[in-house]
DRENDO-1510 file (C-alpha; in Angstrom, 1 decimal, always signed):
<recs>
REC; n; res; u; v; w
REC; 1; UNK; +32.3; +6.7; -31.5 .
REC; 2; UNK; +28.7; +8.0; -31.2 .
REC; 3; UNK; +27.0; +8.4; -27.8 .
REC; 4; UNK; +23.2; +8.4; -27.5 .
REC; 5; UNK; +21.1; +9.8; -24.7 .
REC; 6; UNK; +17.9; +8.0; -24.0 .
REC; 7; UNK; +15.2; +10.0; -22.3 .
REC; 8; UNK; +12.5; +8.2; -20.4 .
REC; 9; UNK; +9.3; +10.2; -20.5 .
REC; 10; UNK; +7.9; +11.0; -17.0 .
REC; 11; UNK; +4.6; +9.4; -17.9 .
REC; 12; UNK; +6.3; +6.0; -18.0 .
REC; 13; UNK; +7.1; +6.5; -14.3 .
REC; 14; UNK; +3.5; +7.5; -13.7 .
REC; 15; UNK; +2.3; +4.4; -15.4 .
REC; 16; UNK; +4.6; +2.2; -13.3 .
REC; 17; UNK; +3.3; +3.9; -10.1 .
REC; 18; UNK; -0.3; +3.4; -11.2 .
REC; 19; UNK; +0.4; -0.2; -11.9 .
REC; 20; UNK; +1.9; -0.6; -8.4 .
REC; 21; UNK; -1.0; +1.3; -6.9 .
REC; 22; UNK; -3.5; -1.1; -8.6 .
REC; 23; UNK; -1.5; -4.1; -7.3 .
REC; 24; UNK; -1.6; -2.7; -3.8 .
REC; 25; UNK; -5.3; -2.1; -4.0 .
REC; 26; UNK; -5.8; -5.6; -5.2 .
REC; 27; UNK; -4.0; -7.1; -2.2 .
REC; 28; UNK; -6.0; -4.8; +0.1 .
REC; 29; UNK; -9.2; -6.2; -1.4 .
REC; 30; UNK; -8.0; -9.7; -0.6 .
REC; 31; UNK; -7.3; -8.8; +3.0 .
REC; 32; UNK; -10.4; -6.7; +3.6 .
REC; 33; UNK; -12.8; -9.6; +4.4 .
REC; 34; UNK; -10.6; -10.7; +7.3 .
REC; 35; UNK; -10.6; -7.3; +8.8 .
REC; 36; UNK; -14.3; -6.8; +8.2 .
REC; 37; UNK; -15.0; -10.1; +10.0 .
REC; 38; UNK; -13.6; -8.5; +13.2 .
REC; 39; UNK; -15.5; -5.2; +12.6 .
REC; 40; UNK; -12.7; -3.3; +11.0 .
REC; 41; UNK; -11.7; -2.2; +7.6 .
REC; 42; UNK; -8.8; -0.5; +5.7 .
REC; 43; UNK; -8.7; +2.2; +3.1 .
REC; 44; UNK; -5.9; +3.0; +0.6 .
REC; 45; UNK; -4.8; +6.6; +1.0 .
REC; 46; UNK; -1.7; +7.0; -1.2 .
REC; 47; UNK; +1.8; +5.8; -2.0 .
REC; 48; UNK; +5.0; +7.9; -1.5 .
REC; 49; UNK; +7.8; +8.3; -4.0 .
REC; 50; UNK; +9.8; +6.0; -1.7 .
REC; 51; UNK; +7.2; +3.2; -2.3 .
REC; 52; UNK; +5.7; +3.4; +1.2 .
REC; 53; UNK; +1.9; +2.8; +1.2 .
REC; 54; UNK; -0.3; +4.9; +3.5 .
REC; 55; UNK; -3.5; +3.3; +4.7 .
REC; 56; UNK; -6.3; +4.4; +7.0 .
REC; 57; UNK; -7.5; +1.8; +9.5 .
REC; 58; UNK; -11.3; +2.1; +9.9 .
REC; 59; UNK; -13.9; +0.7; +12.3 .
REC; 60; UNK; -12.7; -1.4; +15.1 .
REC; 61; UNK; -9.2; -1.4; +13.5 .
REC; 62; UNK; -9.0; +2.3; +13.9 .
REC; 63; UNK; -8.9; +2.2; +17.7 .
REC; 64; UNK; -7.9; -1.4; +18.5 .
REC; 65; UNK; -4.8; -1.8; +20.7 .
REC; 66; UNK; -3.6; -4.4; +18.3 .
REC; 67; UNK; -3.9; -2.3; +15.2 .
REC; 68; UNK; -0.2; -1.8; +14.7 .
REC; 69; UNK; +0.4; -5.5; +14.9 .
REC; 70; UNK; -2.3; -6.1; +12.4 .
REC; 71; UNK; -0.8; -3.4; +10.1 .
REC; 72; UNK; +2.7; -4.7; +10.3 .
REC; 73; UNK; +2.4; -8.4; +10.7 .
REC; 74; UNK; -0.7; -8.8; +8.6 .
REC; 75; UNK; -1.3; -6.1; +6.0 .
REC; 76; UNK; +2.3; -5.0; +5.4 .
REC; 77; UNK; +3.6; -8.6; +5.3 .
REC; 78; UNK; +1.0; -9.5; +2.7 .
REC; 79; UNK; +1.6; -6.4; +0.6 .
REC; 80; UNK; +5.4; -6.8; +0.5 .
REC; 81; UNK; +5.1; -10.6; -0.1 .
REC; 82; UNK; +2.9; -9.9; -3.1 .
REC; 83; UNK; +4.7; -6.7; -4.3 .
REC; 84; UNK; +8.4; -6.7; -3.3 .
REC; 85; UNK; +8.9; -3.2; -4.7 .
REC; 86; UNK; +6.9; -1.8; -1.8 .
REC; 87; UNK; +9.1; -0.8; +1.1 .
REC; 88; UNK; +6.6; -0.5; +3.8 .
REC; 89; UNK; +3.0; +0.2; +4.9 .
REC; 90; UNK; +2.1; +3.0; +7.4 .
REC; 91; UNK; -1.1; +4.1; +9.0 .
REC; 92; UNK; -2.5; +7.6; +8.7 .
REC; 93; UNK; -4.9; +9.1; +11.2 .
REC; 94; UNK; -8.6; +9.6; +10.3 .
REC; 95; UNK; -9.4; +13.3; +10.1 .
</recs>
């Protein structure tokens, strides 16, 4: 009996991550007009190896007392509904 080892090049994983990143950015673009209508905005920062998306809330969303509710119930729900591989969405602070 012969055994074979299959090696998956690391660039395949990078390609998959880039595809996920592009899907996330597309969902964000669909949500953005609703945030902008209230004086806010959102910016994609990065995605962790654990498939958690980091976003920066801008404008009125950056200091709104309801920003975490918007992030979790609005943005995160939409991203996960569209892309089930994503495990969560977190906000990072503006520098």
